[in-house]
C-alpha positions in Angstrom: -52.8 60.0 32.8 -56.2 59.7 31.3 -58.5 56.9 32.4 -61.7 56.1 30.5 -64.2 53.9 32.4 -66.9 51.9 30.6 -70.0 50.8 32.5 -72.0 47.6 32.3 -75.4 47.1 30.6 -78.3 48.5 32.5 -76.0 51.1 34.2 -74.4 54.5 33.3 -71.2 56.4 33.7 -72.2 57.3 37.2 -71.3 53.8 38.4 -67.7 55.0 38.5 -68.1 57.7 41.1 -66.3 55.9 43.9 -63.5 54.9 41.5 -63.2 58.6 40.5 -62.9 59.7 44.1 -60.1 57.3 44.8 -57.9 58.3 41.8 -54.4 59.2 42.8 -52.9 62.5 41.8 -51.9 62.7 38.1 -54.9 60.7 36.9 -58.2 62.0 35.4 -61.3 60.1 34.6 -63.9 60.2 31.8 -66.9 57.9 32.1 -69.2 58.2 29.1 -72.7 57.0 29.0 -72.9 54.2 26.5 -75.7 54.0 23.9 -79.2 53.6 25.5 -78.1 54.4 29.1 -77.9 57.4 31.4 -78.2 60.7 29.6 -77.5 58.9 26.3 -81.0 57.2 26.2 -81.6 57.3 22.4 -81.3 53.8 20.9 -82.9 52.6 17.7 -82.9 48.7 17.6 -81.0 47.2 14.7 -80.4 43.6 13.8 -76.7 44.0 13.3 -75.6 46.2 16.3 -71.9 45.5 17.1 -69.3 46.8 19.5 -67.8 48.8 16.6 -71.0 50.9 16.6 -70.6 51.5 20.3 -67.0 52.7 19.8 -68.1 55.0 17.1 -70.7 56.5 19.4 -68.0 57.2 22.0 -66.1 59.1 19.4 -69.2 61.2 18.7 -69.2 62.1 22.4 -65.8 63.8 21.9 -63.5 60.9 22.9 -61.0 59.8 20.3 -60.2 56.1 20.6 -57.0 56.3 18.5 -55.5 59.0 20.7 -53.5 57.9 23.8 -52.0 57.0 26.1 -55.1 56.0 28.0 -56.0 53.4 30.7 -59.3 51.7 30.0 -61.4 50.5 32.9 -64.4 48.3 32.1 -67.1 46.2 33.8 -69.1 43.5 32.1 -70.3 44.9 28.7 -68.0 47.9 29.2 -65.1 45.5 29.7 -65.8 43.7 26.5 -66.0 47.1 24.8 -62.6 48.0 26.3 -61.1 44.8 24.8 -62.6 45.7 21.4 -61.1 49.2 21.7 -57.7 47.8 22.7 -57.7 45.4 19.7 -58.6 48.3 17.3 -56.0 50.8 18.7 -53.4 48.9 20.8 -50.9 51.7 20.4 -53.2 54.1 22.3 -54.0 51.9 25.3 -51.4 51.7 28.1 -53.3 49.2 30.3 -56.7 47.5 30.7 -58.4 47.0 34.1 -61.4 44.8 33.6 -63.9 43.3 36.0 -65.5 40.3 34.3 -65.6 41.5 30.7 -68.4 39.6 29.1 -66.7 38.9 25.8 -69.0 35.8 25.2 -67.7 35.3 21.7 -64.5 33.8 23.1 -66.5 30.9 24.6 -66.0 27.8 22.4 -69.1 26.3 20.7 -70.5 23.5 22.8 -68.8 24.8 26.0 -71.2 24.6 29.0 -70.6 28.3 29.7 -71.6 29.3 26.2 -74.6 27.1 26.4 -75.6 28.8 29.6 -75.4 32.3 28.3 -76.9 31.5 24.9 -79.9 30.1 26.8 -80.3 33.4 28.7 -80.2 35.4 25.4 -82.6 33.0 23.7 -85.0 33.2 26.5 -85.0 37.0 26.5 -85.9 37.0 22.8 -89.2 35.2 23.5 -90.2 37.4 26.4 -91.8 40.8 26.9 -89.4 43.6 27.8 -90.6 43.3 31.4 -90.0 39.6 31.6 -86.7 39.8 29.8 -85.5 42.6 32.1 -86.3 40.5 35.2 -84.6 37.5 33.7 -81.5 39.5 32.9 -81.2 41.2 36.2 -81.8 38.1 38.2 -79.3 36.1 36.2 -76.5 38.6 37.1 -77.6 39.0 40.7 -79.9 36.5 42.5 -83.5 35.2 41.9 -86.0 37.9 43.1 -83.5 40.7 42.9 -85.5 42.6 40.2 -88.8 42.2 42.0 -87.2 43.8 45.1 -86.1 46.9 43.3 -88.1 50.2 43.6 -90.7 50.5 40.9 -89.0 53.6 39.4 -85.8 51.6 38.9 -87.7 48.7 37.4 -89.5 51.0 34.9 -86.2 52.6 33.8 -84.6 49.2 33.3 -87.6 47.9 31.3 -87.3 50.9 29.0 -83.6 50.1 28.5 -84.1 46.4 27.9 -84.1 46.6 24.0 -80.5 47.9 24.3 -79.6 45.1 26.6 -80.7 42.6 24.0 -78.6 44.4 21.4 -75.6 44.3 23.8 -76.0 40.5 24.0 -76.1 40.1 20.3 -73.0 42.2 19.9 -71.2 40.3 22.6 -72.0 36.9 21.2 -71.3 37.9 17.6 -68.2 40.0 17.8 -66.1 39.0 14.8 -63.1 37.8 16.9 -61.9 34.6 18.3 -60.0 34.0 21.5 -56.8 34.0 19.5 -57.3 37.6 18.5 -56.6 38.7 22.1 -53.2 36.9 22.1 -51.8 39.9 20.2 -52.7 42.5 22.9 -49.4 44.1 24.0 -50.4 46.0 27.1 -50.8 44.8 30.7 -54.3 43.5 31.3 -55.6 43.2 34.8 -58.6 40.9 35.0 -60.9 40.4 38.0 -63.6 37.8 38.5 -66.0 37.2 41.3 -66.2 33.9 43.1 -70.0 34.2 43.3 -70.5 35.1 39.6 -72.3 33.0 36.9 -70.2 30.4 35.1 -70.3 32.4 31.8 -68.5 35.5 33.0 -66.1 33.6 35.2 -65.1 31.4 32.3 -64.6 34.3 29.9 -62.2 35.9 32.4 -60.3 32.7 32.8 -59.9 32.1 29.1 -58.8 35.7 28.5 -56.2 35.4 31.3 -54.8 32.3 29.7 -54.7 33.8 26.2 -53.4 37.4 26.8 -49.6 37.5 27.2 -49.4 40.2 29.9 -52.6 39.3 31.7 -53.1 38.6 35.4 -56.2 37.4 37.1 -57.5 38.2 40.5 -60.4 36.4 42.2 -62.7 38.6 44.3 -65.2 37.5 47.0 -68.1 39.1 45.2 -70.6 38.5 42.3 -70.7 39.8 38.8 -72.1 43.2 39.9 -69.3 43.6 42.4 -68.2 47.0 41.2 -71.7 48.2 42.3 -72.8 45.9 45.1 -69.4 45.5 46.7 -67.7 48.7 45.8 -65.8 49.0 49.1 -64.1 45.7 48.3 -63.7 46.0 44.5 -62.9 49.6 43.9 -59.6 49.6 45.9 -58.5 46.5 43.8 -59.2 48.4 40.6 -57.4 51.5 41.8 -54.4 49.4 42.8 -54.1 48.1 39.3 -53.5 51.5 37.8 -50.0 52.0 36.3 -47.5 53.2 38.8 
């Protein structure tokens, strides 16, 4: 069975190494670098970047979204992209395994969680790339997290920040409501961290309530759990693979 794993913003396909090592016999993994990250660094800012553009770029890397069956695994931005993929080609996706997919567009207008994440996006727009990157990284981790990173890691993240801003725009403005996910026919395994921000926890909860074959598991970790708490999170993701 083919698995395709989609990484978070400010990451790359290599974040799935521990998941790949734990795959049972009969499963294979492909973990593409999304636009602007890893070995796929080229990104030209555009005012109307959407998840459909990201999916088209995956196809240009040799993966064909309409061909299945495939199990999609996603974290954060990659999880939202996996949901977009599944809505576009439901017949090709056998299952979804998602750790806090940040499909912010499902948050109702006026909801405190949407207000929270919109404030983060708006603040980044008024900052330099350096400031916006620190704001982004600290929001998803803890205050001071970015400052404690090695300088080389900071510099790389700052270079990638314009794509992060485009990711936010795509996530908030995906042309789909929560109701659009009620038509997903495949099993959807959702995971959310107990220590995560309100925005991502709320998205996971709403999706679990809207998707017919969804189940939600709470994990003692934060939003970056697949990276910071891989020993705890990775086995849970592996256990969700179809039997």
